[in-house]
C-alpha positions as CSV (number, residue, x, y, z in Angstrom):
1,M,-9.8,17.6,4.5
2,L,-11.8,19.2,1.6
3,V,-10.4,19.5,-2.3
4,D,-12.1,22.8,-3.5
5,A,-14.2,20.2,-6.2
6,G,-16.8,19.1,-7.0
7,S,-19.4,17.8,-9.4
8,F,-20.0,21.1,-10.4
9,Y,-16.9,21.5,-12.5
10,E,-17.8,18.4,-14.7
11,T,-18.8,18.4,-17.7
12,D,-22.4,16.6,-19.3
13,A,-19.5,13.9,-20.3
14,Q,-17.4,14.2,-17.3
15,Q,-21.0,13.6,-15.2
16,G,-19.3,11.5,-12.2
17,Y,-16.2,11.3,-12.7
18,A,-15.7,13.9,-9.5
19,H,-17.3,11.0,-7.2
20,L,-14.9,8.2,-8.9
21,I,-11.9,10.0,-8.5
22,E,-13.2,10.4,-4.5
23,H,-13.3,5.9,-4.6
24,L,-9.9,6.1,-6.4
25,T,-7.7,7.6,-3.8
26,F,-8.4,5.8,-1.6
27,R,-7.3,1.9,-3.8
28,D,-3.4,3.7,-4.7
29,S,-1.1,6.5,-3.8
30,K,1.9,7.6,-3.1
31,Y,2.2,6.4,0.2
32,L,-0.4,3.7,-0.1
33,K,-0.6,0.9,-2.9
34,S,-2.9,-1.2,-4.0
35,G,-4.7,-3.3,-1.8
36,E,-2.7,-1.3,1.4
37,A,-5.4,1.4,2.6
38,I,-7.6,-0.6,5.1
39,P,-5.1,-2.1,6.6
40,T,-2.8,0.7,7.9
41,W,-6.2,3.1,8.4
42,Q,-7.1,0.5,10.4
43,R,-3.5,-0.2,11.4
44,L,-3.5,3.8,12.8
45,G,-6.6,3.1,14.8
46,A,-9.5,3.4,13.0
47,T,-12.8,0.9,11.4
48,F,-12.7,1.6,7.8
49,G,-16.3,2.9,7.2
50,S,-17.1,4.1,10.4
51,D,-14.3,5.5,10.7
52,T,-13.7,6.5,7.7
53,N,-15.7,8.1,4.8
54,A,-16.1,11.1,2.1
55,E,-18.4,12.7,0.4
56,T,-19.0,14.7,-2.8
57,S,-21.3,17.9,-3.8
58,G,-21.3,19.9,-6.5
59,T,-18.8,22.1,-5.2
60,Q,-17.0,20.2,-2.3
61,T,-15.6,16.4,-1.7
62,V,-15.1,15.1,1.8
63,Y,-12.3,13.2,3.0
64,K,-13.4,11.7,6.9
65,L,-11.4,10.3,8.5
66,D,-11.9,8.7,13.0
67,L,-8.7,7.9,14.7
68,P,-9.3,7.9,18.2
69,G,-6.1,7.2,20.4
70,I,-4.5,8.9,17.9
71,T,-0.4,9.5,18.6
72,P,1.8,12.3,17.3
73,A,3.8,10.0,15.4
74,K,0.2,8.5,13.9
75,L,-0.8,11.8,12.9
76,D,2.7,12.9,11.1
77,E,2.0,9.4,9.5
78,T,-2.0,10.0,9.0
79,F,-0.7,14.0,7.0
80,K,2.0,12.4,5.0
81,L,-1.0,9.6,3.4
82,L,-3.8,12.6,3.7
83,S,-1.0,14.3,1.1
84,G,-0.5,11.6,-0.9
85,M,-3.5,10.0,-1.5
86,I,-5.2,13.9,-2.9
87,A,-2.0,15.2,-4.1
88,E,-0.7,12.2,-5.9
89,P,-2.6,9.2,-6.3
90,I,-2.7,7.0,-8.8
91,F,-4.7,5.4,-11.4
92,T,-4.0,2.9,-13.2
93,P,-5.5,0.7,-14.5
94,Q,-7.0,-3.2,-12.1
95,G,-8.3,-6.8,-13.8
């Protein structure tokens, strides 16, 4: 999934926000609550780290996901989860 935004769009006071948001989207969102991302992607067939990754450049943020043995039902769930991460992340403080 490609988001057409990256660090190039940050002001000097915002340096690092795009990369921070890249990480926070995996933490809590509309369909994945805190602590659920890793076990959910593993249940869908991904190995966290080798099958899931993200990177932020100056112009874009790219989320990469490889789900070996994906089924149509798992693909539907994956798109639902990704849509929640990108369209409706939840940024709350955690202690």
